C-alpha positions as CSV (number, residue, x, y, z in Angstrom):
1,M,20.3,8.1,48.8
2,P,19.9,9.0,52.6
3,G,16.6,7.8,53.6
4,V,15.3,5.6,51.4
5,L,14.9,2.1,53.7
6,D,14.7,-0.6,51.2
7,L,13.4,-1.6,46.9
8,G,11.3,-4.1,46.0
9,F,11.4,-4.8,42.4
10,D,8.5,-6.5,40.6
11,V,9.6,-7.3,36.9
12,V,6.2,-8.7,35.4
13,K,4.7,-5.1,36.1
14,A,7.8,-2.8,35.8
15,K,7.2,-1.7,39.1
16,M,9.6,-0.4,41.7
17,T,8.0,-0.3,45.5
18,V,10.2,2.7,47.8
19,D,10.2,2.1,51.7
20,F,11.6,5.5,52.6
21,D,11.7,8.4,55.1
22,S,9.4,11.3,53.9
23,E,11.2,13.9,56.1
24,Q,14.2,12.8,53.9
25,V,13.2,11.7,50.3
26,N,9.5,12.5,48.6
27,E,8.6,11.1,45.1
28,G,10.1,13.7,43.2
29,S,14.0,13.0,44.4
30,I,13.7,9.8,44.2
31,A,12.2,10.2,40.1
32,T,14.9,12.1,40.0
33,A,17.2,10.3,41.0
34,V,15.8,7.1,38.8
35,A,16.4,9.5,35.8
36,R,20.0,9.4,36.7
37,T,20.2,5.9,35.3
38,G,19.1,6.8,31.9
39,M,15.4,4.9,33.0
40,K,12.1,6.9,34.0
41,A,10.5,6.5,37.3
42,E,6.7,7.8,37.4
43,P,3.6,6.8,39.5
44,F,2.6,3.7,39.3
45,R,-0.7,2.4,37.5
46,E,-2.1,-1.3,37.1
47,A,-3.0,-0.9,33.4
48,R,-0.3,1.4,31.4
49,E,-1.1,2.6,27.7
50,R,2.0,2.1,25.5
51,T,2.4,4.7,22.9
52,W,3.0,3.1,19.1
53,W,5.8,4.3,20.3
54,Q,6.4,2.7,23.0
55,E,5.6,-0.6,21.1
56,H,7.3,-0.5,18.4
57,G,10.1,2.1,18.4
58,R,13.0,-0.1,18.8
59,T,11.7,-2.8,15.9
60,V,11.8,0.7,13.3
61,L,15.3,1.6,14.6
62,T,17.0,-1.5,14.6
63,A,14.9,-1.7,10.7
64,A,16.1,1.6,9.9
65,S,20.1,1.1,10.9
66,G,20.0,-2.4,8.8
67,A,18.5,-0.9,5.7
68,S,21.1,2.5,6.1
69,V,24.0,0.1,6.4
70,V,22.4,-2.3,3.3
71,L,22.3,0.6,1.5
72,G,26.0,2.3,2.9
73,V,27.5,-0.5,1.3
74,I,25.7,-0.4,-2.0
75,L,26.4,2.9,-2.2
76,Q,30.2,2.9,-2.1
77,A,32.8,2.7,-3.6
78,D,33.9,-1.0,-5.0
79,G,30.4,-2.3,-4.0
80,A,29.8,-4.7,-1.6
81,G,32.7,-6.7,-2.7
82,E,34.8,-4.3,-1.3
83,A,33.0,-3.9,2.1
84,L,32.9,-7.6,2.5
85,R,37.2,-7.6,2.0
86,T,37.3,-4.8,4.5
87,L,35.4,-6.9,7.1
88,V,37.3,-9.9,6.9
89,A,40.5,-8.4,6.0
90,H,41.4,-5.8,8.1
91,E,44.7,-4.9,7.2
92,H,43.8,-3.1,4.1
93,R,41.1,-1.4,5.5
94,H,42.9,2.1,4.9
95,D,42.7,1.3,1.0
96,H,39.4,2.4,-0.1
97,Q,37.7,5.6,-0.1
98,V,34.1,6.0,1.2
99,P,31.6,8.4,-0.6
100,L,29.9,11.3,1.8
101,L,27.0,10.1,0.9
102,S,27.4,6.4,1.9
103,I,29.1,8.0,5.1
104,G,25.2,9.6,5.5
105,F,23.9,6.4,5.7
106,F,26.3,4.9,7.6
107,L,25.6,8.4,10.5
108,V,22.3,7.1,10.4
109,A,22.7,3.5,11.0
110,I,24.9,4.7,13.8
111,L,22.8,7.0,15.1
112,S,19.5,5.0,14.6
113,G,21.1,1.3,16.1
114,M,22.3,3.2,19.2
115,F,19.4,5.2,20.2
116,Y,18.6,3.8,23.1
117,A,22.0,2.6,24.5
118,A,23.9,5.8,24.1
119,P,22.3,7.8,26.7
120,K,23.0,4.9,29.1
121,A,26.4,4.0,27.9
122,W,27.0,8.7,28.5
123,L,25.4,8.1,32.3
124,S,27.7,5.2,33.2
125,M,31.1,6.8,32.2
126,R,30.1,10.0,34.4
127,R,29.4,7.7,36.9
128,L,32.8,5.9,36.3
129,Q,30.8,2.8,35.8
130,P,31.5,1.4,32.3
131,E,29.2,-1.5,31.3
132,M,28.4,-2.9,28.0
133,N,26.7,0.1,26.4
134,A,29.8,1.8,27.4
135,L,32.3,-0.4,25.6
136,V,29.6,-0.9,22.1
137,A,29.7,3.2,22.2
138,V,33.4,3.5,22.4
139,S,34.2,1.0,19.9
140,I,31.9,2.9,17.4
141,V,33.5,6.0,18.0
142,G,37.2,4.6,17.6
143,A,35.6,3.1,14.4
144,V,34.4,6.4,13.2
145,V,37.5,8.6,14.1
146,L,39.1,5.5,12.3
147,Q,36.8,6.1,9.5
148,E,36.0,2.6,9.6
149,W,32.5,3.3,8.8
150,V,31.2,-0.4,7.8
151,E,32.3,-1.7,10.6
152,G,31.1,0.6,12.8
153,A,27.7,1.1,11.5
154,T,27.7,-3.2,10.8
155,L,28.7,-2.6,15.2
156,A,25.7,-0.3,15.6
157,F,22.9,-2.5,13.7
158,L,23.9,-5.6,14.8
159,F,23.7,-4.2,18.8
160,S,20.5,-2.9,18.0
161,L,19.3,-6.5,16.9
162,A,20.9,-7.8,19.8
163,G,18.9,-5.5,22.0
164,L,15.4,-6.0,20.0
165,L,16.4,-10.1,20.5
166,E,16.8,-9.5,23.7
167,S,13.8,-7.6,24.9
168,W,12.0,-10.3,22.7
169,S,13.4,-12.8,24.3
170,M,13.1,-11.4,27.7
171,A,9.3,-10.3,27.2
172,R,8.4,-13.8,26.0
173,A,10.1,-15.1,29.7
174,R,7.8,-12.8,31.3
175,N,5.0,-12.8,29.6
176,A,4.7,-16.9,30.3
177,V,4.5,-15.4,34.0
178,S,2.3,-12.4,33.5
179,S,-0.3,-14.5,31.5
180,L,-1.2,-15.7,34.1
181,L,-2.0,-12.5,35.9
182,E,-5.0,-12.5,32.8
183,V,-6.9,-15.6,33.1
184,A,-9.7,-14.4,36.2
185,P,-12.2,-13.3,35.0
186,T,-13.0,-9.7,35.6
187,Q,-17.3,-10.3,35.3
188,A,-19.6,-13.0,37.3
189,S,-23.1,-14.8,37.1
190,V,-24.6,-13.4,40.3
191,V,-27.8,-16.2,41.1
192,H,-30.4,-14.6,42.9
193,H,-33.8,-16.6,43.1
194,D,-34.9,-16.8,39.8
195,H,-32.6,-15.0,38.2
196,E,-29.2,-13.5,37.3
197,H,-26.8,-10.1,37.5
198,Q,-23.4,-9.3,36.2
199,V,-21.4,-8.4,39.2
200,A,-17.5,-7.2,39.1
201,V,-16.1,-10.4,40.7
202,D,-14.1,-8.2,43.6
203,K,-17.7,-7.0,44.7
204,V,-18.8,-11.2,44.5
205,K,-19.3,-11.7,48.8
206,V,-18.8,-15.6,50.1
207,G,-21.6,-17.3,50.2
208,D,-22.7,-15.9,47.0
209,I,-24.5,-17.9,44.0
210,V,-22.2,-17.7,40.6
211,R,-23.2,-19.7,37.6
212,V,-20.7,-20.8,35.2
213,R,-21.7,-21.7,31.5
214,P,-19.7,-24.5,29.5
215,G,-16.7,-22.7,28.4
216,E,-16.1,-20.1,30.6
217,R,-13.5,-19.5,33.4
218,M,-14.3,-19.6,37.0
219,P,-14.6,-16.3,38.7
220,C,-14.0,-17.7,42.2
221,D,-12.9,-20.4,44.3
222,G,-15.7,-22.0,45.5
223,D,-17.8,-25.7,46.2
224,V,-20.6,-26.8,43.6
225,L,-23.5,-26.1,44.0
226,R,-26.3,-28.2,41.3
227,G,-24.5,-29.7,38.1
228,S,-21.9,-31.5,36.7
229,S,-19.2,-31.5,34.0
230,F,-15.3,-31.8,33.8
231,V,-13.1,-28.4,34.7
232,D,-9.6,-27.7,33.2
233,Q,-7.5,-27.1,36.2
234,A,-4.3,-27.4,34.1
235,L,-3.5,-23.3,35.1
236,V,-3.6,-23.7,38.4
237,T,-2.4,-27.6,39.4
238,G,-1.1,-28.5,36.1
239,E,-3.3,-31.4,35.8
240,S,-3.1,-32.8,32.4
241,I,-6.3,-33.8,31.5
242,P,-10.3,-32.2,33.0
243,V,-10.7,-33.2,36.3
244,P,-14.8,-34.3,36.6
245,K,-16.9,-31.8,39.1
246,T,-20.2,-32.7,40.6
247,E,-21.8,-31.2,43.7
248,G,-20.1,-30.8,47.0
249,A,-16.7,-30.5,44.1
250,Q,-13.9,-28.0,44.9
251,V,-13.3,-25.3,42.1
252,F,-10.5,-22.8,41.6
253,A,-10.4,-19.2,39.8
254,G,-9.0,-19.2,36.5
255,T,-10.0,-23.0,35.7
256,I,-12.1,-23.0,32.6
257,N,-15.5,-25.5,32.9
258,G,-16.2,-28.4,30.2
259,D,-19.9,-28.9,28.7
260,G,-22.1,-29.1,31.5
261,L,-23.5,-25.9,33.8
262,L,-22.5,-25.3,37.1
263,D,-23.7,-23.3,40.2
264,V,-21.1,-22.6,42.3
265,R,-21.2,-21.2,46.0
266,V,-18.5,-19.0,46.5
267,S,-16.0,-20.0,49.0
268,Q,-13.7,-17.4,49.2
269,P,-13.7,-13.4,48.2
270,A,-12.0,-12.5,45.0
271,S,-8.2,-11.9,46.9
272,D,-7.5,-14.3,48.6
273,T,-8.3,-17.5,45.7
274,L,-5.8,-19.8,45.0
275,L,-4.8,-18.4,41.8
276,A,-4.7,-14.7,43.3
277,R,-2.2,-15.9,46.3
278,M,-0.4,-18.1,44.2
279,L,-0.3,-14.6,41.8
280,R,0.7,-13.0,44.9
281,M,3.8,-15.4,45.5
282,L,4.9,-15.5,41.9
283,E,5.0,-11.7,41.4
284,G,7.4,-11.7,44.8
285,A,8.9,-14.4,43.5
286,Q,10.8,-11.6,40.8
287,H,13.4,-10.0,43.0
288,R,14.6,-13.1,44.8
289,R,17.8,-13.6,42.7
290,A,19.6,-16.5,42.2
291,P,23.4,-16.9,43.4
292,S,24.3,-17.3,40.5
293,E,22.5,-14.6,38.9
294,Q,24.6,-12.1,41.9
295,F,27.1,-13.7,40.9
296,V,27.5,-12.6,37.4
297,E,26.4,-9.2,37.9
298,R,29.6,-8.7,40.5
299,F,31.3,-10.0,38.1
300,S,30.1,-7.7,35.5
301,R,31.1,-4.9,37.8
302,V,35.0,-5.7,38.0
303,Y,35.3,-7.3,34.5
304,T,34.4,-4.5,32.8
305,P,36.2,-1.3,33.7
306,A,39.2,-4.5,33.8
307,M,38.7,-4.8,30.0
308,F,38.8,-0.6,29.6
309,L,42.0,-1.0,31.5
310,L,43.1,-3.8,29.0
311,A,42.3,-2.5,25.7
312,L,43.9,1.1,26.5
313,G,47.1,-1.1,27.4
314,V,47.0,-2.8,24.4
315,F,46.4,0.9,22.5
316,A,49.6,2.6,24.9
317,A,52.2,-1.2,24.9
318,T,52.2,-2.3,22.1
319,P,53.3,0.1,19.4
320,F,56.2,0.1,21.6
321,L,56.4,-3.9,22.0
322,F,55.6,-5.0,18.6
323,G,55.7,-2.1,16.7
324,W,52.3,-1.7,15.4
325,G,51.3,2.0,14.5
326,L,48.8,3.9,16.6
327,G,46.0,3.3,13.8
328,E,47.0,-0.7,14.4
329,A,46.8,-0.6,17.8
330,A,44.3,1.5,18.3
331,Y,42.0,-0.4,16.3
332,Q,43.3,-4.0,18.2
333,G,41.9,-2.0,21.4
334,M,38.8,-1.2,20.4
335,V,38.3,-5.4,18.9
336,I,39.5,-6.1,22.7
337,L,36.7,-3.7,23.9
338,L,34.1,-5.5,21.7
339,I,35.2,-9.4,22.3
340,S,35.4,-8.4,26.2
341,C,31.5,-7.2,25.9
342,P,29.6,-8.8,28.8
343,C,26.2,-9.0,26.7
344,A,26.0,-12.5,26.9
345,L,26.9,-13.2,30.5
346,V,24.9,-10.7,32.1
347,I,21.7,-11.6,30.2
348,S,21.9,-15.8,30.3
349,T,20.4,-16.5,33.9
350,P,18.4,-13.7,33.9
351,V,16.6,-15.6,31.3
352,T,17.4,-19.4,31.8
353,V,15.5,-18.4,35.7
354,V,12.5,-16.7,34.6
355,A,12.1,-19.4,32.1
356,A,12.3,-21.7,34.2
357,V,10.9,-20.3,37.5
358,A,7.5,-19.9,34.6
359,S,7.0,-23.4,32.9
360,A,7.1,-24.6,36.5
361,A,4.3,-22.5,37.3
362,R,3.1,-23.6,34.6
363,S,3.3,-27.2,35.6
364,G,1.8,-26.4,39.0
365,V,5.0,-25.7,41.1
366,L,4.8,-22.7,42.1
367,I,8.6,-21.7,43.2
368,K,9.6,-18.5,44.9
369,G,12.9,-17.0,42.5
370,G,15.6,-18.0,41.5
371,V,17.6,-18.6,45.0
372,F,15.1,-21.2,45.4
373,L,15.1,-22.8,42.0
374,E,18.6,-23.3,42.5
375,E,18.3,-24.6,45.9
376,A,16.3,-27.2,44.4
377,A,18.9,-28.2,42.0
378,K,21.2,-30.0,45.0
379,I,18.9,-31.4,47.6
380,R,20.3,-34.8,48.5
381,A,17.7,-35.1,51.4
382,V,14.2,-34.4,51.5
383,A,12.0,-34.7,55.3
384,F,8.3,-35.5,54.7
385,D,5.0,-34.5,57.6
386,K,2.9,-37.3,57.8
387,T,-0.7,-36.1,57.9
388,G,-1.9,-34.5,55.0
389,V,1.2,-34.8,53.1
390,L,1.9,-38.6,52.5
391,T,-1.6,-39.3,54.2
392,R,-5.1,-37.5,53.2
393,G,-4.9,-35.5,56.1
394,R,-8.7,-36.9,56.6
395,P,-8.4,-38.9,59.5
396,E,-11.5,-41.5,60.5
397,V,-12.5,-42.7,63.6
398,Q,-12.0,-46.2,63.8
399,T,-13.9,-47.2,67.1
400,F,-14.6,-45.1,69.9
401,R,-14.5,-46.8,73.7
402,G,-15.7,-45.4,76.7
403,A,-13.1,-46.1,79.4
404,N,-13.6,-46.2,83.9
405,G,-17.2,-46.4,83.7
406,Y,-18.3,-43.4,82.2
407,N,-20.6,-43.2,79.0
408,E,-20.3,-43.8,75.7
409,D,-22.6,-40.6,74.2
410,V,-21.7,-38.2,76.9
411,A,-18.1,-38.7,76.7
412,L,-18.9,-38.3,72.9
413,Q,-20.7,-35.6,72.8
414,R,-18.1,-33.4,75.1
415,L,-15.8,-34.7,73.4
416,T,-17.4,-33.3,70.2
417,S,-17.9,-30.1,71.8
418,L,-14.6,-29.2,72.3
419,E,-13.4,-30.7,69.0
420,K,-15.9,-28.5,67.4
421,Q,-13.2,-25.4,68.3
422,S,-10.3,-27.3,67.3
423,E,-9.3,-26.9,62.7
424,H,-7.0,-30.1,63.7
425,P,-7.8,-33.1,60.8
426,V,-8.5,-35.3,63.8
427,G,-10.9,-32.6,65.7
428,Q,-13.0,-32.5,62.1
429,A,-12.8,-36.4,62.1
430,I,-14.4,-36.4,65.5
431,V,-17.3,-34.0,64.7
432,R,-17.9,-35.6,61.5
433,Y,-18.6,-39.2,63.3
434,A,-20.4,-37.5,66.0
435,A,-22.9,-36.1,63.7
436,T,-23.4,-40.0,61.9
437,R,-24.5,-41.3,65.8
438,G,-26.9,-37.7,65.9
439,V,-24.8,-36.7,68.7
440,K,-25.1,-32.9,68.8
441,P,-22.2,-30.9,70.8
442,Q,-22.8,-28.1,73.5
443,A,-21.6,-25.0,74.4
444,V,-17.7,-24.2,75.2
445,G,-15.8,-21.7,77.1
446,D,-12.1,-20.7,77.6
447,F,-10.7,-23.3,74.6
448,Q,-7.4,-23.8,74.4
449,A,-4.9,-25.2,72.1
450,M,-1.9,-27.1,72.9
451,Q,0.1,-27.3,70.1
452,G,1.2,-30.9,68.9
453,R,-0.1,-31.7,72.6
454,G,-4.0,-31.3,72.4
455,A,-6.6,-29.5,73.2
456,E,-9.2,-28.1,76.1
457,A,-11.9,-26.4,77.2
458,T,-14.7,-25.8,79.8
459,V,-17.4,-28.0,79.1
460,N,-20.8,-28.1,81.1
461,G,-19.0,-26.3,83.9
462,E,-16.5,-28.9,84.1
463,R,-13.0,-28.6,82.4
464,F,-12.1,-31.3,79.9
465,W,-9.0,-31.9,77.8
466,A,-8.3,-34.3,75.0
467,G,-5.0,-35.0,73.5
468,S,-2.0,-37.6,72.2
469,H,-1.0,-40.6,74.6
470,R,1.8,-38.3,75.5
471,Y,-0.3,-35.8,76.7
472,V,-2.2,-38.5,79.4
473,H,0.9,-39.4,80.4
474,E,2.4,-35.4,80.9
475,R,-0.8,-34.6,82.9
476,G,0.0,-38.0,85.1
477,I,-3.3,-39.6,85.0
478,G,-3.2,-42.2,82.7
479,H,-4.4,-46.0,83.9
480,E,-2.8,-49.4,83.7
481,H,-5.5,-50.6,81.5
482,V,-5.9,-47.7,79.3
483,C,-2.3,-47.3,78.5
484,Q,-3.1,-51.2,77.8
485,Q,-5.8,-50.5,75.1
486,V,-3.9,-47.5,73.9
487,E,-1.0,-49.5,72.5
488,E,-3.6,-51.9,71.2
489,M,-4.5,-49.4,69.1
490,E,-1.6,-48.1,68.4
491,D,0.1,-51.8,66.9
492,A,-2.9,-52.0,64.7
493,G,-1.6,-48.9,63.2
494,H,-4.0,-46.7,64.1
495,T,-3.8,-43.0,65.5
496,A,-5.0,-43.2,69.4
497,F,-6.6,-39.9,70.8
498,L,-8.1,-39.8,74.8
499,C,-10.3,-37.4,76.5
500,G,-11.6,-36.5,80.3
501,T,-11.2,-34.3,83.2
502,E,-8.9,-33.4,85.3
503,S,-8.3,-36.6,87.1
504,K,-10.0,-39.5,85.0
505,V,-9.4,-40.6,81.8
506,W,-13.7,-40.6,79.7
507,A,-12.8,-42.6,76.2
508,M,-10.3,-43.1,73.6
509,V,-10.6,-42.9,69.7
510,S,-8.8,-45.0,67.2
511,L,-8.4,-42.9,63.8
512,A,-6.5,-44.4,60.4
513,D,-5.4,-41.9,57.8
514,P,-5.3,-43.5,54.3
515,I,-2.1,-43.2,52.5
516,R,-2.0,-41.0,49.2
517,E,-2.1,-43.4,46.7
518,E,1.1,-41.6,44.4
519,A,2.8,-41.1,47.4
520,I,4.5,-44.5,46.8
521,E,5.6,-43.0,43.0
522,A,6.8,-40.2,44.6
523,V,8.6,-41.4,46.4
524,R,10.1,-44.4,44.2
525,A,10.3,-41.4,42.0
526,L,12.6,-39.3,44.2
527,R,14.6,-42.6,44.6
528,A,15.2,-42.7,40.6
529,A,16.9,-39.0,41.2
530,G,18.6,-39.9,43.6
531,V,17.9,-38.2,46.5
532,A,18.4,-39.6,49.8
533,P,17.5,-40.5,51.8
534,L,14.2,-39.8,52.5
535,V,12.9,-39.5,56.2
536,M,9.9,-38.7,57.8
537,L,8.8,-36.3,60.8
538,T,5.3,-36.5,62.5
539,G,3.6,-36.1,65.9
540,D,1.7,-39.3,65.4
541,N,2.6,-41.8,67.6
542,K,6.1,-44.5,66.7
543,P,3.5,-47.7,65.5
544,T,1.3,-45.6,63.7
545,A,4.1,-43.6,62.0
546,R,6.4,-46.9,61.4
547,G,3.6,-48.4,59.9
548,V,3.3,-45.9,57.4
549,A,6.6,-45.5,56.7
550,A,6.9,-49.1,55.9
551,K,4.3,-49.0,53.1
552,L,5.7,-46.1,51.7
553,G,9.5,-47.8,51.8
554,I,11.0,-44.6,53.8
555,E,13.3,-45.7,56.2
556,E,13.8,-43.2,58.6
557,V,10.9,-42.4,61.2
558,R,11.0,-40.0,63.8
559,A,7.8,-39.8,65.4
560,E,6.0,-37.9,68.3
561,L,7.4,-34.7,67.6
562,L,6.3,-31.6,68.8
563,P,6.7,-28.3,66.1
564,A,9.9,-28.1,68.0
565,E,11.5,-30.5,67.8
566,K,10.6,-31.4,63.8
567,A,12.5,-27.6,63.4
568,K,15.5,-29.6,65.5
569,A,15.4,-32.8,63.3
570,V,15.8,-30.5,60.4
571,Q,18.5,-28.7,61.1
572,E,20.0,-32.1,62.0
573,L,19.7,-33.4,58.4
574,R,21.0,-29.6,57.9
575,A,24.4,-30.3,59.1
576,K,24.9,-33.7,57.4
577,Y,23.3,-33.9,54.3
578,Q,23.8,-29.3,53.7
579,H,20.7,-29.1,51.3
580,V,17.5,-30.4,53.1
581,A,14.1,-29.9,51.8
582,M,11.1,-30.7,53.8
583,V,7.9,-30.6,52.9
584,G,4.5,-29.9,55.2
585,D,1.2,-28.0,55.3
586,G,0.2,-27.0,58.5
587,I,0.7,-24.4,61.2
588,N,3.2,-27.3,62.9
589,D,5.0,-27.6,59.9
590,A,6.0,-23.5,59.7
591,Q,9.2,-23.9,62.2
592,A,10.6,-27.4,60.1
593,L,9.8,-25.1,56.1
594,A,11.9,-22.5,57.5
595,S,14.7,-24.4,59.4
596,S,14.9,-26.2,56.1
597,T,17.0,-25.1,52.7
598,L,13.7,-25.1,51.2
599,G,10.7,-25.8,52.0
600,V,8.0,-27.2,49.7
601,A,3.6,-26.6,50.7
602,L,1.3,-28.2,49.6
603,G,-1.1,-25.3,47.3
604,R,-4.7,-26.7,48.1
605,R,-4.5,-27.6,51.8
606,S,-1.6,-25.8,53.4
607,T,-2.3,-23.0,56.3
608,D,-1.8,-19.4,55.0
609,V,1.3,-19.6,57.8
610,A,3.2,-22.7,55.8
611,L,2.5,-21.0,52.2
612,E,3.8,-17.8,53.5
613,T,6.9,-19.8,55.1
614,A,7.3,-22.1,52.1
615,D,9.8,-21.7,49.0
616,V,7.8,-23.9,46.8
617,V,4.1,-24.4,47.0
618,L,3.0,-27.2,44.7
619,M,-0.3,-26.5,43.7
620,T,-1.5,-29.5,43.2
621,E,-1.7,-32.6,45.7
622,D,0.7,-34.6,43.4
623,L,3.7,-34.9,45.6
624,R,5.0,-36.6,42.4
625,K,5.5,-32.8,41.5
626,L,8.3,-33.2,44.0
627,A,10.4,-35.3,42.3
628,F,10.0,-32.8,38.9
629,L,10.8,-29.7,40.6
630,I,14.3,-31.1,40.9
631,Q,14.5,-32.6,37.8
632,H,13.0,-28.9,36.4
633,A,15.5,-27.1,38.4
634,R,19.0,-29.5,37.7
635,R,18.2,-28.7,34.1
636,A,17.9,-25.2,34.7
637,A,21.3,-25.5,36.7
638,A,22.8,-27.1,34.1
639,V,21.4,-24.8,31.3
640,I,23.1,-22.0,33.5
641,R,26.4,-23.7,33.4
642,Q,26.4,-24.2,30.1
643,N,25.9,-20.4,29.0
644,V,28.1,-18.9,31.6
645,I,30.8,-21.2,30.7
646,F,30.3,-20.6,27.2
647,A,30.1,-16.4,27.4
648,I,33.2,-16.8,29.6
649,G,35.2,-18.9,27.1
650,L,34.3,-17.6,24.0
651,K,35.5,-14.4,25.8
652,I,38.9,-15.9,26.5
653,A,39.6,-17.5,23.1
654,F,38.8,-14.4,21.4
655,L,41.0,-12.3,23.8
656,F,44.3,-14.6,22.7
657,V,43.5,-13.8,19.2
658,A,43.3,-9.8,19.7
659,L,46.5,-10.1,21.8
660,A,47.7,-12.0,18.4
661,G,47.1,-8.9,16.1
662,V,44.8,-11.3,14.1
663,A,41.1,-10.1,15.2
664,T,39.0,-7.9,13.4
665,L,36.2,-5.5,14.4
666,W,33.3,-7.9,12.1
667,M,35.1,-11.2,14.3
668,A,34.4,-9.3,17.5
669,I,30.9,-8.5,16.2
670,A,30.2,-12.2,15.9
671,A,31.2,-13.3,18.5
672,D,29.5,-11.0,21.0
673,M,26.7,-10.7,19.1
674,G,26.6,-14.1,18.5
675,A,27.3,-15.6,21.9
676,T,24.3,-13.3,23.5
677,L,21.6,-15.0,20.5
678,L,23.2,-18.3,21.8
679,V,22.5,-18.1,25.4
680,T,19.2,-16.5,25.2
681,F,17.4,-19.3,23.1
682,N,19.8,-21.6,25.1
683,G,17.5,-20.4,28.1
684,L,14.6,-20.0,27.0
685,R,14.0,-23.6,26.8
686,L,13.1,-24.0,29.8
687,L,10.1,-22.7,28.8
688,R,9.2,-26.1,27.8
689,A,9.3,-28.0,30.5
690,R,9.5,-32.2,30.8
691,P,7.7,-34.4,32.7
692,F,9.6,-36.5,35.5
693,A,9.7,-40.2,34.1
694,L,8.0,-42.5,36.8
């Protein structure tokens, strides 16, 4: 419509978001436009009450249609035997008489079976955009005109049954996702001094203390203040066994407390918990359709009208080419319409994608849409950030040395004052180290961070800086003896960090970041999955980066990279390998994540920028989930291919049978409905995710 700028769809909540120009469009005109498609639009409400009929109407009508078919067949003149002969031997179909009472039951079967499909069929025909409902409706009308009551009624019932099973299967796949929306409790027990009271979770403030009893779900993200317990985090992180939690440990909303009593200090508002962010990203994933879904939709737009023309051609040409009577030609035209119905093709991919995304989410891997699921199946190379991804991201100070005769304690105080303003892991390590030495920071002014290089600020009235070896050279204040000591630190596998004023280096710090235990297994699993090469991209110095890569078995290392250089490295990998994943967790990884074909972030520790930029989020820090993601995506891609090939192949085979003049409506019904059910249940197999074998 003119004036509609953008549309967004949330399948889980059945919500359409419309961005429109209020001077050209209003809510009423939008609702009217939606009504023309046979659907109904109304203002969105978070909790909608479904009527009994909305909940059970399709089931009732399908049962009524099936019962009416059975009663009609029983009442038919020669019993069920005649009906069976009519279905399987269509050349005798004009030789039987159908009593009026049976016709009445067959009409009930047709009307109840087509109750939901008929309006959509009529609207699609009015728009001259025929689709599967129209194909079936035309075939049923043709059967009635030809007085093929049993076949017409049976078709209506089976189409209704397929619709009911399709609705059930899609609901099951969607519920696997939407069930995540209901796990966080709505009330929290907030502790005040010696008493506690119930508060709505969205009213709980950061810093409040909430009490979580055994068996209860965590209402908020926070840190354990008192108590100890085992917590089941499978919903959020995919960890298969409960995790021990003691004082200081982090807990997440929606996870289940074990047999201990915990007092938790709230660290995030309800709207910004890990679970809340996970669900927002998961909801957004619903409208990012996979390429196979888009292909199927484009294919069906051309395919369905083409089948109408083919059926019309059979009706018009076969009496002249093969000497068929008009009744026989019309019958075979209807058979072609039914056989060509793209139900199986259209439903196969969405069911598979939703099931795969839902099961991955339950395993702690959040895929932001079908397009990224399919991309994960194609990955040929993986690039890793080092700090916080391959290593713990919590470096520890190994040595601190004064330089150029400056007092070590004074230098540490100034450096701590500067790093107190930074969120960089190196800065936090220095602050922790200073605390162990009893050094207290001073006030600073005009703090400025230089991404990938360092930071500077005014401390005690003097401009003071801190940064990498590279940053010192850029400033042109390095000294030979300082450079030699830095090289010794780096050769030992440590990261060197320096600080000073405009003209002098005051001190040097060496830090080491331990490798994560599961990183070695993750690299091995990726190689087992056939992914190569594996590349490390880091801003750290070359000796440190090479030392970490050697321990992990990563053959290619690119070190001392700025954020833009990381992104350029990823682009070079894409030019060579086409499908490249980038795994990162920080602001300085955002450009590289965006440059890859599949950006992967670590859920617990990643910055908001990295989480927004990434296409996949590993909700746990376990890098082995990356191998699971690739295996799971390949399995989903294989199921999609199976479904599409089966659906199209079966159609082609039956079309040849129909053109040979030996197909019946019963065969067409069996081919179409059987294919629909087979591809649906094949897709639902992905609701059970298989763990990756290490």
